[in-house]
N, C-alpha and C positions, 0 to 999 in steps of 0.2 A: 661565353656559353651557358652557362646557368642562369644568368640573366633573362637570355633569348627564352630559355624553358619556362622561367616565372611569367614572363610577360605573355604568353603563349596562352597560358591555363585561363580556362574561362572564367569569369566570374559570376558567384551564385546573385542571381537575380532578387532583390530585397523587395519583399511584399508585405504591407500592413496588413495585420491581421487583427481580429479581436477573439478573444476565449470565451467560450461559453462552457459551463458544467457540463459535463458528460452525464445523459441519462441511458444507460445500459438497458437491454432488453430484460423481460419478466421481471421488472423490479428488483434485481440484482439478487435474484433466487442462485444464480452461478457462482456469485462471489460467496455468497453464505457456504456454499459446497466448497470451494477451493479453500475457505479459511477454516472449515469445520476441523480437522486433524488437530490444530493447534488448538481450537477453541475447546474442542472434547478433552482434551490432555489436560489443560488448565483447569478445565471445571471439574475433573475427577481428582485433581490435587487438591483445589479450593474446597470442596464438599468434602472430602476427607479430611483435611486439616478444620474444616469448622464442626464437623461432628465430631473429630476428637476432643476438641476444648467443650463443645457443647454438653449440659448437664439434661438435656430434655431427651426424649425419646428418639429412636432412628426416624421415623418419620417427619417429627419436626426439626429434626437436625437435617437431614437432607432437603427441606423445603426452604428452610434459612440458609442453608449453603448454595440453593440455587438462586436465590432471591438475591442476595447478597452479590454474587457473582455476577449476576447480571448488571446490578447497579453500581457496582463499586470497579468491576473488571472490564465488560464486554462494553459497554455505552462511552466510557469516558478515554479508554485505549482506545479503540475504534475511530471515536469520531477525532480523539486528539491525532492518531497518526494520519486521518485523511486531511483533518486542517494543515498538520503541516506538510505534507507532500503538495498538496493544493496551493499552498502559499508561495511557493518557489518553485513555478513551473518551468524555467530554464535550467535549474539543476536538476531535476527528476523528469526530464522528456515531456512535459507537457503532459504528467500522468493526471487522470482524472479530469481533461479538458477537452472540447472540440474545437478546433480550429476553423475559423469561417474567415477565409482572405477578403479582404475589401477589396479586391480587383479581381477581374475575370481571369481564369487560368486553363490550359488545356488539361487535361487529364495526364498526358505525359509528364507536365511538369510542375504536377501539383508536389512532388515529394524532393524536387532539387532545389527548390525556390529556398531562399533565407525568409521568414516569417519575424515581422517585427511586431511584437503586440503592442496595441495602443490602449484596448482595454479588456477587463474581464468581468465577466458577469455570470453571478450565481444564482444558481434556481432559487425558487421562494424556499424558504425551508418550514417544512410541515411534516408529521409524523413518519410518513412513509418514505419523505427526503432523507430524514435525519437516520432511519434506518439503512437505507442504501448507503449514504455515508458510513455508517459504522461498518457494513458489509464492505466495503471499499478500503476501508482504514485497516480491518482485520489483513485483507488479502496483502496489503501494504507490509504490514506487521511482520506476515508469513515469509516473505520475498527476503526481509529483511534479516529475519532469524537465520533463513537458508544462508544469506551471503555470509552474515558474521559466523555463522558452522563449518563454512567452507574455510573462511580464514584462520579460525581457530583451531579447529581440530587438527591440522598436521602438525603444528608445534607440541601440541598435546600429546598426541601418539608418539613424536619422535622422543620428548623427555620421558613418557613410559616406558617406551623400549631402552633407552640409557639407564634408567633405574630396575632394570631387568623385569619390569612386568610382562606376561605375553610369551616368557621363554617356557 
């Protein structure tokens, strides 16, 4: 009986497709808005730490802290997160990519087919594209922070209750 049910299930149609790097509207402005809470919080901590160890005046410390934060944290971590997520399109549900099927599909079936990726095409690398990738990367980092927090906070809460905190 179970073998009949398995044979009746429709088989997903496989369609060859190529992935093209996604270009969101407004040059990624909304990605910067989404990632702003984490960036502002980390920037605040960074500038305070740099100003704490700096022997210069306050305006010089703030300027030095902000410049080093952009150069050492914002650009490398954002670009690295974008590169990591887009390097594994199957693992991260094709985040950062637009799927272009190589066969004609009806609109009703475009979400029910299984895409077989045959090529990936990245956009040309220029300054606006790098800033867009950095913004996308920071959104991916913020999503990772939320997911890790959701997994880590319940055990921390339960262990704090066990040791008498919060009573």
